[in-house]
N, C-alpha and C positions, 0 to 999 in steps of 0.2 A: 504523844499527847497524853493528857491526864484522863483519857478515855479508859485507860487500863486501871483496874481496881487493886487496892492494897491487899496483899496476900495475908497480912497479919490479922485482918479484920474478920476473916471468915473461916469457919470450919466447913470445908467443902462437903465432906461425907455426911455430916449432920444435915446440911442444907438440902442435899439431894434426897435424903430419906423422907423429908417432909414436903418436897416440892412437887407440884403437879400443875399442869396447865389449867387455868380457871375455865369453867364452862361459860360460853357466851350467853349473856342475858339479854342481848339486843334482838329486836325483831328482824326477820329476813329483809324487810324493806329498808330499815336503818342500816343493816349490814351491807346491802347493795349500794346504798347512798354513800357510805363511807368509802367503799372501793371506787365508786365513780369520782368522788372528790379527790381521792388519792391519785387516780389516773390523770385527772385534770391538772393537778399540781405538777406531777412528773412531766406531762406533756408540755405545760407552759415553761417549765425550767429547761427542758431539752431544746424545744423549738426556739425559745427566746435567746438562749446562749448560742445556738447554732446560727441564728441571724447575726449576732455580734461577730462570730468567727468568720462567717462568709463576708460580711461587710468589710472588716479590717483587712482580711486576707486578699480580697478580690480587687478593691479599688486602690489604685496606686497613690492617690491623693491622701489616703489615710495611713500610708506607711511612714509613721513618725515614731520617734522613740517612746513617747507616752502611750501611743496606741499599741505598741508591742506588748506593753504591760497589760493593757485592756484586753488584747487578744489572748494572752496567756491566762489571765484571770477568767476569761470566757471559756477557755478550754477546760480549766479545772472545775468551773461551775457546771459545764456540760457533763463532765464525768461524774460529778456529784449527783446530778439529776438522773443520769443513766445507770450508775452502779450503786449508789448509796441510798438514795431516797426510796426506790421501790421496796427493798427489804425492810427498811425502817418503818415505812407506812404499813406494810403487811404485818410486821411485828406488832405495831400499835393496834391495828384492827383486830388481830387474832389474840392479842394479849399473851402471846406465846411465840417463841422462836421455832418455826416449823421446818427450818433447814438443818442440815447436819453440822457436826463439829468442824469439819474441814472448811466448809463455806463460812462458818462463823469466824474462823481465824483469818481467812482471806478478806472477809468483810471488814474486820477491824484494822487490818494492815492497810487496806485501801482507804478507810476512813482517816486513819492517822496521817497518811501521806497527803491526801487531798486537803484536809483541814489545815495542816501546817503550811501547805502550798498557798492556800488562800490568805492566811495570816501574813506570810512573808511577801505575797504580792501587794497587799495593802500597805505594808511597811515600805516596800520599794516605791510605790506610788507616792507616798508621803515624801520620801527623799527626793524623788524626781521633781515633784512640784516645788520643793524648797530650792533646789538647784536652779530650776527654770526661772523662778521669781527673784532669787537673791543675786544671781550672777548670770543674766541671760546671754551675754557674749561668751562666757566660758562654756555655758551649756550648749549653745549653738555650735561652737567650734570643737567641742570635746565629745559630747554625747550624740553619737550617730545611731541610726537604726541598727547597724551591724553590732555596735557596742552593746546596745540594749538587748539585742538577741542573744549575745554571749552571756550577759547577766541573767537573763530569763532561763537560758539552758542550764546555767550553773545552779540556779535556784531549784530547778526540777531535779537535777542530779543529786544535789545535797539533801533535799527532802526525802528522796527515794532511798538513798544510802543510809541516812540517819535513822529513819523510821523502821526500815528492815532490820538494821543492826540492833536497834532498841528492843524490838520484839524477840529477836534471836538470842541475844546475850542475856535478856531477862528470863528466857526460858518459855516465853509465851507461845512460841511456834512448835515447841516439842513436848512440853510437860503440863499444859493446861488441862485441868479436869473440870468438865462442865456437865451439869445435869441435863437430861433430855428436856427440851423446851426452854432452855436458858442459853444466852450468848453473852458471856463476859470473859475477858482475858484479865489475868492477874499480874500485878507489878509490885515489886518490893518497895520499901520506903525510900531508899537511896535513889533508885531510878526514877521514882515518882517526883521527887524534889528536883532532880536534874532536868527531867523532861519538862516540868512546869516552868522552870526558868528559861529554857531554850525555846520552847514553843509558845509561851504565853507572855511571861513577864518582860523578857527582852524585846520581842517585836512590838508588843503593845506600848512599851516605853518609847520606842523609836517613833511609833505612829503619833502618840500624844505630843512628844517634844517637837517633832518636825512640823506637825500641823499647827501647833501653837505659834511657831515661827512663821509659818506660811500665812496665817491670818494676820499676824502683826505686819508682815511685809505688804499684804494685800490692802490693809488699812492705810499704810503709808502711800501706796500707789494711788489709792482712791483720792487722797488729799492732793497728791501731785496732779492728777487728772483734772480735778476741780480748778486748781490754780491755772492750768493750761487753758481750760475752757473760758476763763475770765479774761484772757488776753488774746489778741491777734497773734497767731503763731505761724512760723514758716512750715513748709511741707514736711520737713524732716521731723519736726515736733509732732505734727499730726500723725505721722507714721508711728512714732514712738508711743503716742497716746493710744492709738489703736492696738498696738502690740501689747501694751500693758493691760488694756481692757480684756484682750483675748486670754492672756495668761491668768488674769484674775477670775474670769469666767470658768476657765478650766479648773482652777484651784477650788472654786465654789462647788462645782458639780462633783468633783472627786472628793471634796470635803463631805458632801452629803453621802457619797458612797461609803466613805470611811466611818461616818457617824452611824449609818444603818448597820454596817458590819459589826461595830462595837456593841450596839444595842442587841443584836442577835447573838453575839459571842458571850457577853457577860453572864447571862443567866446560866449557861452551861458550866462555865468555869467557877462561878460562885457555888453552884451545886456540887461540882467536883471537889472543891476545897472543903465544903461542909460535909463531905462524905465521911470524914473521920469523926464527926460529931453527931451525925444523925443516922438513923437506920436507912439503908438503901431501899427506896421504893421504885419498883420497875416502871410504874406508870408515870411518876414524876420524871424519872430519868428519860423516858421516851419523849415526853412533852418538851423538855428543854433541848433534847436532841433534834426534834423537828424544828423548833424555833431557830436553832443554830443553822440548819441547812436550808431554811426558807430564805436566807440571805441570797442564796444562789438563784432563787426564783425572782427576787426583788431587783437584783442588779440590772437585768435587761430593761425592766420597767423604768428604772431611774434614767438609763440612757435614752429611752424613748421619750420621756417627759422633758428632758433638759438638753438633748443633743439634736438639733435640726438635721444634721447630716445622717444620724442613725434612722430618723423617720424617712428621709429621702432614700436611703439604702434599702429599707424594708420595702418601700414602694417598687423600687427597681428589681428587687429579688422576687417579690410576689408576682409582678407582671412579667417575669422571665426575661426582662431586658438585659440581664447580665450575660445571657447566652449570645447576644449580638456581638458582631466583630468590634473590637476595640472598646468594649464596654468598660474595661478596667480603667480607661482614661476619662470616663465621664466625670465631670465636676460635681462633687457632692457637698462641698463646703460652701455655705452661703456668704 
């Protein structure tokens, strides 16, 4: 990702000579409040995405190709909440990196992997919705749950290998020099451009292009449904109309998911791109960093607001009905 900073912009030894962690100017009450808010955000992210994972994994009725993508996105968001958000929020509250260099490297490698995973999950969702709407017969006969599971597994493996290799061959894993209280890894110009194309420009182009096509198809379907509603139609046409409505609704909800993701993503990448033109401010960096990962907190809220099946699953999970015999066969789709 473009989380890594350009080597040519910084004289690391000069920076370390003048760097020191700023003393906290906030009162103890505000300090405690910030940590309580941070804990609440982490808890909401972890628990919300855990509910998504349990719902899709447990109930057989939800074992669909699209939900395999939702499940995988939920896993990556859960890991962001568990592994990325706590150190970021502590870093923000303390205005200083309080962990050691080794953990800093592990942290940024994890960040790179999970962020690229999220971006490519959203891109795959856009492609999935396009195929389901543009050619439903092809989609039904070709894209199975097993096929989508292979696609998701390949996505995880590719992101893991790529980001580990990126850090290793760039030298970030072996030769980074960081000041005490700082956590930045450094990347040369060539790798920075390559990484920007692979992890931002290409997947975002896919997202924008395919969702533009999805909305065009959804509009065409809406017109067709209105025409069907104006005439007495046989049962097969009613089924077709219902199927089209279902696909359009899924596209609408996932479109909201994609839009929120892009809104959370853009400030970070705009800031990263402007890093060559403006002096790096740690506070600003951390703010856009937090906005980026709040997307993982928002996603389960979107499911709860727009998916009746998710609300029903939450009720079954909280009331422990999922531990009953054959609970996986309970109908959760309305």
